[in-house]
N, C-alpha and C positions, 0 to 999 in steps of 0.2 A: 729794439728792432721792430719794424712795422709788422702788423698782423698779416698773414698770407691769405688774402681774400681769393679763394679759389672756388670756382663753380664746379661741382662734381656731378657728373651724369652717371647714374648708377643702374644700369640695366640689370634685371634679375633673370633674364632668360637668355639662352644661347641664340635665339632667333630674335634679332632687333627689328622692330617695326617703327617706322616713322609715325609719331603721334603728336603732331602739332609742336615740334621741337622749337621752331623759330619763335612763335608767339609766346609759348609757355616760358621759354628761357628768358626772353627779354622782360616779360612780366615779372619773373622772379628776381631778375637782376635789379629791377626798379624798387623792389621791396626788400632788397638787402639779403636775400636768402643765399646760403652758401651751399645748399644741396638741393638738387632738382631730380626727382624721381619720375619715371615715365612708365605708363602702362604698356604691357606687352601681351601679345596673343600668340597662340601656336600657328605661325604661318612662315612662309619663306622670307628671306630678306628682300626688302623692297629697296634695291640699291640706289635707284634714281633719288628718291626722297631722302634717303640717308645722306647721300653726298650733298644734296641741296642744303639740308639742315646744317651740315658742317661748313658749307660755303657761307651760310649766314653768319656763322661764328667768325669765319675768317674776315668778313667785312668789317668787323670791329677793330681790325688792324693790330692785333696782338702779335708778339714776336714768334709764337709757335703754338701749335696745337698738338697735344699728346693723347693718342688713342691707346688705351691700355686694357682693352678687353680681347682676350686671345681668340675667342670664337668669332667676334665681329671682325677682328683683324684678318683671321684666316680667310673668312668668307669674302672680305673685301679684296684681298690679294688674289684669291682664286679667280674672281670674275674679271679683275683687271688683267691678269696674265692671259685668261682666255681670250679677252678682247684684243690684247696686243697680237695674239697669234693670227687673228682674223685679218689684221691689216699690217702684218709684219713686213711686207714689201715696201711699205712706204715710211717705215720708222727705223731709227737707229736701234740697234740691239741693246745699247747701253742706256736707253731712255730712263730706266728706273734708277740710274746712279744718283740722280738728284734727291732721291728719297733714302734717308738713312734708316735701315732696319737694325734694330738693337735688341739683343736677348740678354736677360739678367738671370738671376738664380732660379726663381720659381717659374713654373709653367705659365702662371697667370701674369707675368711681369713682362711679356713681350710687348715692345713699344714700336710704334711707327711715329717718328718724329719728323715733322715737316716744318722747316723754317718758312716764314711767312710767304716769301715770293714763290718758293717751290710748291708750298701747299695750295696757294691760290691758283698757280699754273696747273697743278695736278687736278684739282677739283673742277676747274673751268674747262679743262680739255677732256675729262672723262665723262662720257655720256652712257648711262646704263639704263636698260629697261627690260624687265622680265614680262613675258606673257604669262598670265596666271595659270593657264592649263599646261602649256608645253615647256615653259622655262626657256624659251628661245631668247637669244641675246642680240641686242643691236649695239654696236660699239663704234666709237670714234674717239681715238686718243692720240693725236698728234702732238706730243708734248714738246720735244725739241727736235724736230725733223731735220734730217740731213738734206742739203740742197740737192744732191744727186737724186735721192729718193723722190723728193718733191717734183723734180723735172720729169722723172719716169712716171710718177702717178698722174701728173697732168696729161702727159701723152696718152697714157692708157685710158683716162677718163674721156678725153676728147675723141680718140679713135673709136672707142667702144660705145660712146654716148651712154656711159654708165652713170645713172642718176646717183647711185649710192657713193661712187667714188668722187663725183662732183661735189657731193655733200661734205665729204671728208675734206676736200680742197678748200671749200668755203669755211669750214670750221677752222682750218689752219690760218686762214686770213683773219678770222675773227679773234683768235686767241694767240696766234704765233708771233706777235710783235712786229716791229718795224722791219726786221731782216726778212721775215717770211712775206710780209706785205710787198716789200720791194721786189722780191724774187718773183711774186706772182702778178705784178701789175699788168704786164703785157697780156697774160692770159685772161685776166678779168676785163680788161678793156675789149678784148675780142668777144668774150662771153656776153657782155652786156651791150655789144654793138656800139661802143663809144666812138669808133672811128667810122661808123657807117654814115649814110647820108640822111641821118635823123628821120628814118622812115616811120618811127613810131611817135614822133613828136608832131602835134597838130599844126597844120599850116593855117594861119589866120591872115587874110587878105586885108587890105587898106579899107575896103568898104564894110568890113565887119567890125571895125573899131571906130567908135564916135568919141571926139575930144570936145568936152565942154570948153567954153571960153575961159581963159585964165593963163597964167604963166606956168613955167616949169616948176615942179615941186622940188626938184633937186637936180644936182649934177654929180655923177659918180666918176670913177677913175677912167671909165670908158665911154661915157655918154650922158645925155640929158634924160630926165625922167618926167613923165606926165601921168596923170590920172585919166582914165578913159572908161567908156562903157563898151562891153563886149556882148554880142548877141542880144542886144536891146535890154539886158537886164542886169548883167554881172559887171560890178565895178572891178577894174583891174588896173595894174601899173604897167605902163608901156615905157620901155627903155630904148632909146634910139642910139644906134651905133654908126660908126663911119663906113663900115663895109661889111659885106656878107660873111667874110671870113671870121670877123669878131663875133658876129652873132652865132655862127655855127660853133665856134670854140667855147663860148660861154654856155651855150645851150647844152652842149655835150657834158660840160662839167656839171651843170645843174642836174641833168638826168643822172649822171654817174653818182652824184653825192646827195641823192634824195634823202631827207632826214627831217624829223619834226621841227628842228631848229634851223633849217636852211629854207630860204624863200622858195616857194614852189613855182616851177615853170609850167605855164599853161600852153603856150604855143610860141611860134616864131613867125615873123613876116619878112619874106625876101622878095618883095615885088621888083620886077625889072623896070617898070616904068611908073614911078611914083615920086612925088616931091616930098613924101614923108620919109623916104629912106628905109633902111633896114632896122628891124626892132625885135626885141623880146617882149612877150606878154607874160606878165608875172602876177601872182596873187597880190591883192591889195592889202597892205598893212597901213595902219592910220598914220604913223609918224615915225620919225627916226628916234633912236634912244637919246641922241644928242639934243634934239629939239624938246623932248620930254624933260631931260635934265635941265635945260635952260629955263623951262617953264616953272619947274618945281624947286629950283635952287636959289631963286631970287638973285640971278646973276653970279652964282658961285658963292654966295654969302652964307648959305646954309645947306646941310646935306639934303639931297633930293628925295631920299627913300629911307624908310625904316629898315633896320639892320637885316631882318629876315627876307624883306623884298629885295634888298640889294644883293644879298647872297643868292637868292634864287635866280636873279637876273644873270649874275656872274656865272653861276653853275650852268645855265642854259647855253650861254656863249661858249663856255669851256666844253660842253658836250658836243656842240657843233664842231668845234676846232679839233676835238679828239677824233671825231668821224672823219674830218678832212685828213689828218695825219695817218689814220689807220688805212686810208685809201691813197696814201702816198701823194697827197695834194697839199700845197702850201697856199694859204690865202694871200699873204704878202701885204695886206693893207688893213689890219684889224684896228678898228677904232669905233667909237660910239656912233659916229656918222654912218658907218656901214652896218649898224644893227637896227633892224626894224622891230617895232613893238605895237601890239594892239593895246591901246590905252583905254578901252572901254571901262575897265574896272580894276583899278590898282588897290582898292580897299580890301578885297577878298584875296587872301593868300592862295596862290596856286592858279589864279586867273590871268596872271601876266604871261603872255605868249611872246617869246622872243624868236626872231629870225635873222640870221646872218645873211648878208647880201653883198653885192658888188664884187664880182669875180674877175674884173678887168685886169688885175695883176696876178691872179692865181696861177700857179704853175705846178705841173706834175714833177715828181721827184723820179728821176731815172737812176737806178743803182749803178748802171754802167757809165754814167756821165758825171762830169764835175758837178759841184753844187749849183743851184738855180742861180743864175745871174740876171739881173734886171737893170735897165738904164735908170728906171725910177723905182726904187724899192720901198714904196710906202710914203707915209707923210712924216716929215722931219721930227716932229715932237713925239712921235710913236716909234721911230726907228731905233733899233738896238745899237749900242755903241760900236759893235764890230762892223756895222754897215758903213760907218764913218771912217773906218781905218783904211790903211793903204793895202791891206790884204784884199786883193781883187782877182777876179777871173776875166781875162781879156779886157781890163780896164774899167770894169763896172763892179759894183759891190755884189757879193754873193749872199744869197738869202738861205736860211736853214729853218728847221722846225723850231729851234730855240729862238729865233728872231720873231716867230709868231707868238711864242710864250711871252717874250718881252713886251710886244705891242699889246697883248692881253692884259698884262699887268698894268700898263698905263691906262688902258680902257677901264680897269677896275678903279683906278684913281679917279677917273671922271665920274664913275657911278657913286663913289663914296663921298667925294668932295664937291661935285658939281662944277668944278673948274676945268679950264683947258690947260694941259701941261705946257710949261714954259711959254705961257702966252706973251710974256714980256721980252722974250729973247727972239730977235728977228735976224741975227747973223748966224749962218750955218756953221762957220768956224768957231764962234763962241759956244754954240750949242754942243758941237762935237767935243770941245775941250771940257765943257761941264760933265757931259755923259761919260766920256772916258775917264774922267777924275772921280766918277762915282756919284756925281750929284743926281739926285732924283727929286720928284715932287714930294712935297710934305704930305703925309697921309694924316687925316684928322684923328686926333687922339681920343675922340669920343667913341671909336670903334675898338672892339677887343684886340688885345696884343696878338692873339693867335691869328687873327685875320690879317693884320697888318704884316706879320712875319711871313705869312703865306705869299703875299704880294711882293715883299722884299726878295724872297727866293726867286720869284718869277722874273724880276728885273735885275738880277745879279749881273755884274759886269762880265764875268766869265760865262760864256754860253753853256759850258759843260756843267756849271753849278745850277742851272735852271731845271726844274722838274718837268717831266712830260705831262701832257694833259691828262693822261690816265691817272697820275698821282694827284694832279690838281683837282680833278673831279671827285676823287675819293675824299680829299680833305674838305672840299666845300660841302660835300654831303654830310660830313661830320658836323660842321659848323651850322648848316641849315637845320639839321635834326635837333641840335641843342637849342637854337634860337626859337624854333617852333615850340619845343617842349616848355621852355622857360620864358616865353615872351610875356609882356605885361597882359594881365587879365587871365592868364592860365592858372589852374589850381596849384600848380608847382612853381610859379614864377618867383625868381629871386628878386631882392630889392632892386638890383640893376644888373646888367650884363657884366659891367665893370667890376662889380663886387666879386663875381665868380672869377673874373679875369685876374684880379689882384691876388686872390687865393691861389689860383692855378699857377701863376708865375712864381709865387713864393715856394711852391713845392716841386715844380717841374722845371724851372729855368729854361723855358722854351727859347729864349733869346740866345742861349749857349748852345742849343742843339743844332747840328749841321744838316742832317738828312731830313728829307720829307717824311720818310717812314717813322722817324723818331718823333717828330712833331705830332704826327697822327696818332702814334702809339701813346704818347704822353697825354694827348688830349682825350683819347678814348678812355684811358685810365681815370682821368679827372672826371669825365662824365659818369663813370661807373661809381666813383665815390660820392659825387653829388647826388646821384639817383639814389644811392643807398642812405643818403641823409647824414653821412659821416664826413669829418674833415681830418682824415689821418694822413700822415705823410707817407707816400709810397716811394718817394725819393727816386723817381725815374725807373723803378723796377717794374717791368710790365706784368700784368696779370696773365696767368696761364689758365687756359681751359683744359680740363682733363676728363677723359671718359674712362671711368674706372669700373672694374668688374666687381 
């Protein structure tokens, strides 16, 4: 039977103080230690740091965290319950039901057992802070809020202009999942003036934009694109559109979806009398990801990027799309052509900046309406199988979040292989038959199996089998962390990534695992063993973190 590799956190004081838990713990894991002790002082519990440290453990994606220190547990529950009372009007009374409280024989064997999803939800939604002198508590804990309470909370916050309640509402949107986001979409559109006349967006007249001689640099789903100079000094991208309504619609989405991995809106041009038409003025990115892939892949004959650069690019795209879905927006045309990149320095890891663009087909999700229907739902090679099916709304294919996930997987294929998916298939009926039958582009076998398996999950035939972008981002973070740690030239580099991959598969059988969480869990366990320098079989049994008295 495999040795139980447990990390034990053993506080010696009733008052637990955060003392570099995150860094110390990870450092000790890498050195193979089984017991980590922390220094403690006579002071009150600093609940914020305590929960943050536990959240860092949860990010390692193990199946549960067991806290077994009675005094720490008692203090944790006390402040949680006090906080719940402060915002009880907007919470279900049974919010604590997702947490299993279990008492055993001795007084020091009280446990709080949080399965992974519940634990992460709990930690992410509980925000505690103590003032050093008074002990006053600020609290925001909407774990699984009831829709009725949410509606009442929104009304109270809006009518009273209560900044605190508005903060709680925002927190619900951040962590409450798709249901809460859909419920609050209308409220946030109003709060951010998404339906206003774009009063906060700068108006840029035709005389303010100078176009150097040259052809269009590209054509998107909704217009042609040119490089221009704005205010005599700033290079920008100008996207021309057919009518003012298109400009307003895409500008409002760009404002609403502001994110580091979304192209930035600088201004709009809505001239009444101009041969240049209506346009968006956007930040300038040097090239599209597709152009860069073509340049670096020798026409698809070799992989365009090192593995850690490829994963970093994939992660940035996934982060942008997760942001879209959290705000109830579907992109509907995800592909490498619609990803911009600043290619100034691809040699230094971390300098690659990715921006998702082209919102011509993007649509908001309305919880009270049928799925999003589009006459043109993306580009055929990137379209999910269900979009070719006869399941239609009012005669056109309907688009869902899972369709974006599928298109993302095909974009990942572009990044890894350098090729265009199904480039040799020109007939839509043939393409539909291949996709519905389960045919997918062939992923290069030079990449680790765990990465290829992640992509296969994303382009599963059944939309319900595809992971969310939240899960995808967590997996890619795991993969990126491993590749950076063991990349060629590092002190801990393996002979090859595939050497680790072969060993990992022999012990964890990732190909047989169904769920994203299982893959992440097994992968995390393998990283733990590799970091410890041991090759012991954990046989898919997850590692458990215990906080013991």
